[in-house]
C-alpha positions in Angstrom: 0.1 0.0 -0.1 1.4 3.5 -0.9 0.6 6.3 1.2 1.4 10.0 0.9 1.7 12.4 3.8 0.7 16.0 3.0 1.1 18.3 6.1 1.1 22.0 7.2 -0.8 23.0 4.0 -1.9 26.4 5.6 -4.7 27.3 3.1 -6.4 30.7 3.5 -9.8 32.0 2.7 -8.2 34.1 -0.1 -6.6 31.8 -2.6 -4.1 34.5 -3.6 -3.0 35.3 0.1 0.7 34.7 1.1 2.0 33.1 4.0 5.8 34.1 4.6 5.9 35.1 0.9 4.4 31.9 -0.3 1.0 31.5 -1.9 -0.1 28.4 -0.1 -2.9 27.4 -2.6 -0.4 27.6 -5.5 2.2 25.6 -3.6 -0.4 22.8 -2.8 -1.4 22.7 -6.5 2.2 22.4 -7.4 2.6 19.5 -5.0 -0.5 17.7 -6.3 0.6 18.2 -9.9 3.9 16.6 -9.1 2.0 13.8 -7.2 -0.2 13.1 -10.2 2.8 12.8 -12.5 4.4 10.0 -10.5 4.4 6.4 -11.9 3.1 5.0 -8.5 -0.1 6.6 -7.4 -1.0 6.6 -3.6 -3.8 4.3 -2.3 -4.5 7.0 0.1 -3.4 10.5 1.5 -3.0 11.4 5.1 -3.3 15.1 6.0 -1.5 15.5 9.2 -2.9 18.8 10.4 -2.7 22.6 9.8 -4.6 22.1 6.7 -5.8 25.7 7.1 -4.0 28.8 8.3 -7.1 30.8 9.2 -9.6 27.8 9.9 -12.1 29.3 7.4 -14.7 27.3 5.7 -13.4 28.7 2.4 -10.0 27.2 3.0 -11.4 23.9 3.7 -13.8 23.8 0.8 -10.9 24.7 -1.5 -8.9 21.7 -0.2 -11.9 19.6 -1.4 -11.9 21.1 -4.8 -8.0 20.6 -5.2 -8.1 16.9 -4.0 -11.4 16.0 -6.0 -9.6 15.6 -9.4 -7.2 13.0 -7.7 -10.1 10.9 -6.5 -7.6 9.4 -3.8 -9.3 8.6 -0.4 -7.9 11.3 1.9 -8.0 11.3 5.7 -7.4 14.2 7.8 -6.6 15.3 11.5 -6.5 18.8 13.0 -3.5 20.9 13.7 -3.1 23.9 16.0 -4.3 26.3 13.2 -7.4 24.3 12.4 -10.9 24.3 13.8 -11.9 20.7 14.2 -15.7 21.3 14.1 -15.4 23.2 10.8 -13.1 20.5 9.4 -15.7 18.0 10.3 -18.5 19.9 8.5 -16.5 20.6 5.4 -14.2 17.6 4.8 -16.9 14.8 5.0 -17.4 14.4 1.4 -15.4 12.6 -1.3 -12.5 12.3 -1.6 -12.2 13.5 2.0 -13.0 11.0 4.6 -13.5 11.7 8.4 -12.7 8.0 9.7 -9.8 7.8 12.3 -9.2 4.2 12.2 -8.3 2.7 8.8 -7.6 -1.0 7.9 -6.2 -1.5 4.5 -3.3 -3.3 2.9 -2.6 -5.4 6.0 -2.1 -2.3 8.1 -3.9 -0.5 10.7 -3.7 3.4 10.6 -4.9 5.5 13.6 -5.4 9.2 13.5 -5.1 11.3 16.8 -6.2 14.7 17.4 -3.5 16.5 19.4 -4.8 20.1 18.8 -5.9 22.3 21.7 -8.1 25.5 21.1 -5.8 28.6 21.2 -2.7 26.8 22.0 0.4 26.1 19.7 1.7 23.1 21.6 -0.3 19.8 21.6 -1.8 17.5 24.1 -3.7 14.1 23.7 -6.7 13.8 26.0 -7.3 10.9 28.3 -10.3 10.0 25.8 -7.9 10.0 22.8 -5.3 7.9 24.6 -8.0 5.4 25.9 -9.4 5.2 22.3 -5.8 4.4 21.1 -5.4 1.7 23.7 -8.7 0.1 22.6 -7.8 0.1 18.9 -4.3 -1.3 19.7 -5.7 -4.2 21.7 -8.1 -5.4 18.9 -5.5 -7.0 16.8 -1.8 -7.3 15.9 -1.9 -5.7 12.5 1.3 -3.6 11.8 0.3 -0.1 12.7 1.0 3.5 11.9 -0.1 6.2 14.1 -0.5 9.8 12.8 -0.9 13.1 14.7 0.1 16.7 14.2 2.6 17.5 17.1 5.9 15.7 17.6 5.7 13.2 20.5 9.6 13.1 20.8 12.3 15.5 20.8 13.3 17.0 17.2 16.5 18.5 18.5 15.4 22.2 18.2 14.8 24.2 21.3 12.0 26.3 19.7 10.2 23.2 18.3 10.4 21.1 21.4 8.9 23.9 23.3 5.6 23.6 21.1 5.6 19.8 20.7 3.3 17.4 22.2 3.1 18.2 26.0 2.5 14.5 27.1 4.6 12.8 24.6 6.1 10.6 27.3 2.7 9.3 28.1 1.9 8.5 24.5 5.3 6.5 24.3 4.4 4.8 27.6 0.9 3.7 26.1 2.8 2.4 22.9 5.3 0.3 24.7 3.1 -2.9 25.3 2.3 -3.0 21.6 5.1 -4.3 19.3 3.0 -4.1 16.2 3.2 -0.3 16.4 5.9 0.3 13.6 5.5 4.0 12.7 4.5 7.3 14.1 4.2 10.2 11.7 3.5 13.8 12.3 3.9 17.5 10.9 3.9 20.7 12.8 7.8 21.3 12.4 7.9 21.9 8.6 10.8 19.8 8.1 12.0 16.3 7.5 12.8 14.3 10.5 13.4 10.7 11.4 14.2 9.0 14.7 13.9 5.6 16.5 12.7 4.6 20.0 11.0 1.5 21.5 11.3 -0.2 18.1 9.2 2.5 16.5 10.2 4.9 13.8 9.1 8.5 14.2 8.8 10.5 11.0 8.0 14.1 10.1 7.3 15.5 6.7 8.1 18.8 5.2 5.3 21.3 4.6 3.5 21.7 1.2 4.4 25.4 1.5 7.3 26.9 3.8 9.9 25.0 5.6 11.6 25.7 8.9 15.4 25.2 9.5 16.1 22.0 11.7 18.3 21.8 14.8 18.5 25.4 15.5 17.8 27.0 18.9 15.7 29.8 17.6 12.9 29.8 14.9 14.2 30.4 11.3 12.9 29.8 8.0 14.7 27.4 5.6 15.0 27.9 1.8 13.9 24.3 0.9 10.8 24.0 -1.6 7.5 22.4 -0.7 7.6 18.7 -0.3 5.7 15.6 1.0 6.5 12.2 2.4 5.7 8.9 0.6 5.4 5.5 2.5 5.3 2.0 1.0 3.7 -0.3 3.6 3.9 -3.9 3.2 1.7 -6.6 4.7 4.6 -8.3 6.5 5.1 -5.0 8.5 8.1 -3.9 6.7 8.0 -0.4 5.1 10.0 2.2 2.9 9.8 5.9 2.9 11.1 9.0 1.1 10.8 12.6 0.5 9.7 14.4 -2.6 10.7 18.2 -3.1 8.7 20.2 -5.4 10.5 23.5 -6.6 8.2 26.2 -7.4 8.5 28.2 -10.6 8.7 32.1 -10.0 
């Protein structure tokens, strides 16, 4: 099964509006055009938060319009810039799907909401963690977990300060389940990979602007938009890579 992670899209109500000098609608369109040109098309898309910058219905409606020509099942979760209730209202029509537990290709994919109203850092509620436990107890399929905020250190002082507040609790909840193979997230607008507890933690670049990694203070990077692909095999093995999409000026 081929999965593509799109993250930190930051669409705005005005499709010509800029974020840090980048037109986020145009950058997403460039990413989708690049994706459509690939010989191997994804079986599903995972949108790991900050779909919108302003949480406007117009931005979410535009996402549906942009993804419709691809006709690829697309699953989403909120980021700190999103409004979950508005997302639920706007993003429950094809090809967008609101399910948070997916069983496909011999894998289980679980989507967690780590967003908190008015806060940049993330947190997983007891209800979310208990739901996760229930899902992990129901079988032993190799499992991918997706959320917006990093549950582990990404080795940047500024980014770690706005990560998942109860990341250690999430790791403790995952410890009894060796079938959890991957945890993917966004929020940091950069490529990242780390290993812990036999699990690989992966972040993807944004479809618009990128942040410099491993620096004490926030800074923009000069990398183009990008996305992560994953090949998930029924035996639990996997492969992944990053695609960069230079923008024409």
